[in-house]
C-alpha positions in Angstrom: 17.2 -3.1 -5.3 18.9 -2.5 -8.8 16.2 -2.6 -11.7 16.7 -4.6 -14.9 19.6 -7.0 -14.1 19.2 -10.4 -15.2 20.8 -12.9 -12.8 23.2 -15.1 -14.4 23.3 -18.9 -12.7 26.7 -20.4 -13.5 25.7 -23.5 -11.6 22.7 -25.4 -10.5 24.2 -25.4 -6.8 23.9 -22.3 -4.5 27.1 -20.3 -5.4 29.9 -17.9 -3.6 31.2 -15.3 -5.6 34.8 -14.8 -4.7 35.8 -11.4 -6.5 39.6 -11.2 -6.4 41.2 -7.9 -6.7 43.7 -8.7 -9.8 46.5 -6.8 -8.4 49.4 -9.6 -7.4 50.0 -7.7 -4.0 46.6 -7.5 -2.8 45.7 -11.1 -4.0 48.5 -12.6 -2.1 47.2 -11.1 1.2 43.6 -12.2 -0.1 44.7 -15.6 -0.9 46.8 -16.2 2.2 44.1 -14.7 4.8 40.8 -15.3 3.2 40.7 -18.7 0.8 41.6 -20.9 3.6 38.6 -19.6 5.7 36.3 -20.2 2.5 38.0 -23.6 2.2 36.9 -24.4 5.7 33.5 -23.6 5.1 32.9 -25.3 1.8 34.1 -28.5 3.6 30.8 -28.1 5.6 28.8 -26.6 3.1 29.4 -28.8 -0.2 25.8 -27.4 -1.4 27.9 -24.2 -2.8 30.1 -23.9 -5.6 32.8 -21.4 -5.9 32.9 -18.9 -8.8 35.9 -16.7 -9.1 36.2 -13.4 -10.8 38.6 -10.5 -10.8 38.5 -6.7 -11.6 41.8 -7.1 -13.9 42.3 -9.4 -17.0 44.1 -12.7 -15.6 44.6 -15.2 -18.0 44.4 -18.1 -15.4 43.0 -17.5 -11.8 44.0 -21.0 -11.0 47.6 -19.9 -10.8 46.9 -18.9 -7.3 47.6 -21.8 -5.3 45.1 -21.3 -2.7 42.5 -21.0 -5.3 43.0 -24.4 -6.6 42.7 -25.8 -3.0 38.9 -24.6 -3.1 38.6 -27.6 -5.4 35.9 -27.1 -8.2 35.8 -23.6 -9.0 34.2 -21.9 -11.8 36.4 -19.1 -13.4 34.6 -16.4 -14.9 36.0 -13.5 -17.0 33.4 -10.8 -17.2 33.6 -8.5 -20.3 31.9 -5.5 -18.9 30.0 -4.1 -15.9 26.7 -5.6 -16.7 28.0 -9.0 -17.0 29.4 -8.7 -13.5 26.4 -7.3 -12.1 24.5 -10.3 -13.7 26.7 -12.9 -12.0 26.4 -10.9 -8.9 22.8 -11.4 -9.1 23.0 -14.8 -9.8 25.2 -15.4 -6.5 23.9 -16.3 -3.0 27.2 -14.9 -1.3 29.6 -12.1 -2.5 33.3 -12.2 -1.2 35.3 -9.2 -2.1 38.1 -6.8 -1.2 36.6 -4.0 -3.6 33.8 -1.6 -2.6 32.4 -1.6 -6.3 31.5 -5.2 -6.0 30.4 -4.9 -2.6 27.7 -2.0 -3.2 26.1 -3.6 -6.1 25.8 -6.9 -4.1 24.3 -5.2 -1.2 22.1 -3.2 -3.5 20.9 -6.3 -4.6 20.1 -8.0 -1.7 22.9 -10.5 -1.3 25.2 -11.8 1.7 28.2 -9.8 1.2 31.4 -10.1 3.2 34.1 -7.4 2.6 37.7 -8.0 3.1 38.8 -4.5 2.4 41.8 -3.5 0.8 41.2 0.1 1.5 39.8 -0.5 4.7 38.8 3.2 6.3 36.9 4.0 2.9 35.1 0.6 2.7 34.2 0.4 6.2 32.6 3.7 6.2 30.0 2.5 3.5 29.3 -0.6 5.6 28.7 1.7 8.8 26.5 3.7 6.5 24.4 0.6 6.1 24.5 -0.8 9.3 26.5 -3.6 8.3 30.0 -2.7 9.5 30.5 -6.0 10.9 30.6 -7.7 7.4 33.8 -5.4 6.5 37.3 -6.3 8.1 40.8 -5.2 6.9 42.4 -7.3 4.7 45.7 -7.3 6.5 44.1 -8.1 9.6 41.8 -10.8 8.7 42.3 -14.7 9.5 41.2 -17.8 8.1 39.1 -18.3 11.3 37.6 -15.1 11.0 36.4 -15.7 7.5 35.0 -19.0 8.7 33.2 -17.5 11.4 31.8 -14.5 9.3 30.9 -16.8 6.6 29.0 -19.1 9.5 27.1 -16.1 10.6 26.1 -14.4 7.3 26.1 -17.1 4.6 22.1 -16.8 4.8 21.7 -13.3 5.7 21.3 -11.0 3.0 21.8 -7.4 3.5 18.9 -4.7 3.4 19.9 -1.3 2.6 17.8 1.0 4.8 15.0 3.1 3.0 16.7 6.4 4.1 20.0 5.4 2.6 18.3 4.5 -0.8 16.6 7.7 -0.6 19.8 9.7 -0.2 21.3 8.0 -2.9 18.6 8.6 -5.4 19.0 12.2 -4.0 22.5 12.5 -4.8 22.0 10.9 -8.3 19.4 13.7 -9.4 21.8 16.4 -7.9 24.6 14.6 -10.5 21.8 14.5 -13.3 21.1 18.2 -13.0 24.8 18.9 -13.6 25.7 16.4 -16.2 23.6 17.5 -19.3 
């Protein structure tokens, strides 16, 4: 687990953090392929609120029609990586096309679904932690696949294997020796 991150709860309900990339071409695919599956899940699981954030500065995420269809969403514009980590820590499920968001969420033991915009690279990470079934190519995913993945994983957090954590700490120590 990542240490010293204070969870930021933006809702009294359980939350799904939907992290949109912020680049129009990626977001268009994400909104067409992923958001309808989330909408279907929310209809059956009203105990969840949706938090929408993005890697880029977007004045109003509600401009995306499919995001509006999710209903009551909380738009969260974070100002630094610590704020994003706090929102991830306070979320129950994280859905993202981005590798960095998935790594932080998995490290915090969240349930993560990755609809990867750079599939080969992102898939390798999920395969290393034995969670490759949670990573689907963004261009190949369908709303029904999203819904089924949510049903299968909404209450199953990721536990990164000890071996992987040890290797990460080993690599970090090597970097610390070179960055002095």
